[in-house]
C-alpha positions as CSV (number, residue, x, y, z in Angstrom):
1,M,-99.6,-92.8,-4.6
2,G,-99.8,-95.6,-7.5
3,T,-97.4,-96.6,-10.2
4,I,-96.6,-94.8,-13.5
5,Y,-96.1,-96.9,-16.6
6,R,-93.9,-95.3,-19.1
7,K,-92.3,-97.4,-22.2
8,G,-92.9,-100.3,-20.3
9,Q,-91.1,-99.6,-17.1
10,A,-93.0,-99.2,-13.9
11,I,-92.0,-95.9,-12.6
12,H,-93.3,-95.1,-8.6
13,E,-93.7,-91.7,-8.0
14,K,-91.8,-91.5,-4.9
15,G,-88.7,-92.6,-7.1
16,V,-89.5,-89.7,-9.6
17,L,-90.0,-87.1,-6.8
18,D,-86.3,-88.4,-5.3
19,M,-84.6,-88.1,-8.8
20,W,-85.7,-84.6,-9.2
21,Y,-85.0,-83.7,-5.9
22,W,-81.2,-85.1,-6.1
23,I,-81.2,-83.4,-9.9
24,S,-82.1,-80.1,-8.4
25,I,-79.4,-80.3,-5.7
26,A,-76.9,-81.2,-8.0
27,A,-77.5,-78.2,-10.5
28,G,-77.7,-76.0,-7.1
29,I,-74.2,-77.1,-6.2
30,Y,-72.9,-76.5,-9.5
31,I,-74.7,-72.8,-9.8
32,L,-73.0,-72.1,-6.4
33,F,-69.7,-73.4,-7.6
34,I,-69.6,-71.3,-10.6
35,I,-70.6,-68.1,-8.3
36,L,-67.7,-69.0,-6.4
37,E,-65.3,-69.5,-9.1
38,E,-66.2,-66.4,-11.0
39,S,-65.8,-64.2,-7.6
40,V,-62.8,-65.7,-6.9
41,Y,-61.6,-64.8,-10.5
42,Y,-62.9,-61.6,-10.3
43,L,-61.1,-60.9,-7.0
44,W,-57.7,-62.1,-8.0
45,N,-57.9,-60.0,-11.4
46,R,-58.8,-56.7,-8.8
47,Y,-55.8,-57.7,-6.8
48,V,-53.3,-58.3,-9.4
49,Y,-54.5,-55.3,-12.1
50,G,-55.9,-52.9,-9.8
51,P,-59.2,-51.3,-9.3
52,K,-61.6,-50.9,-13.0
53,E,-61.0,-47.2,-12.5
54,R,-57.3,-47.3,-13.8
55,K,-58.9,-48.9,-17.2
56,S,-61.9,-46.6,-17.4
57,S,-59.1,-43.3,-17.3
58,R,-57.2,-45.0,-19.9
59,W,-60.2,-44.9,-22.2
60,K,-61.0,-41.2,-21.3
61,S,-57.4,-40.6,-22.0
62,F,-57.5,-42.4,-25.4
63,I,-60.7,-40.9,-26.4
64,L,-60.0,-37.4,-25.3
65,G,-56.7,-37.5,-27.4
66,M,-58.5,-39.0,-30.4
67,A,-61.0,-36.1,-30.1
68,F,-57.8,-33.6,-30.0
69,I,-56.7,-35.4,-33.2
70,I,-60.0,-34.9,-35.1
71,R,-60.1,-31.4,-33.9
72,L,-56.7,-30.5,-35.4
73,Q,-57.7,-32.1,-38.3
74,I,-60.9,-30.1,-38.8
75,I,-59.3,-26.9,-38.2
76,E,-56.5,-27.9,-40.6
77,I,-59.5,-28.7,-43.4
78,R,-61.2,-25.4,-42.7
79,R,-57.8,-23.1,-43.2
80,K,-57.0,-25.0,-46.1
81,H,-60.8,-24.1,-47.4
82,I,-60.5,-20.8,-46.1
83,Q,-56.8,-20.2,-48.0
84,K,-58.5,-21.8,-51.2
85,V,-61.8,-19.4,-51.1
86,S,-59.2,-16.5,-50.5
87,S,-56.8,-17.0,-53.6
88,G,-59.6,-17.8,-55.6
89,K,-61.1,-14.3,-55.0
90,Q,-58.0,-12.5,-55.5
91,S,-57.2,-14.0,-58.9
92,A,-60.8,-13.4,-60.2
């Protein structure tokens, strides 16, 4: 193994490999720490707020409620249209 020259500095190949080795180790530890932290956060929220099924059932009931209201509006519009058309035929 020889010496690598960059911008006037002599860097030994073994030193460069050691640097990347420690950078990889530090990045791996950082990623593991992030995974651990997110897991604790997820489990704590699940403990405090309960399983996700409750939230999905809230959304489901909200969507069904909105669908019911929209259906009532459509029925009301049809009823008014039928009244308007039937009253127009009687006067003509």
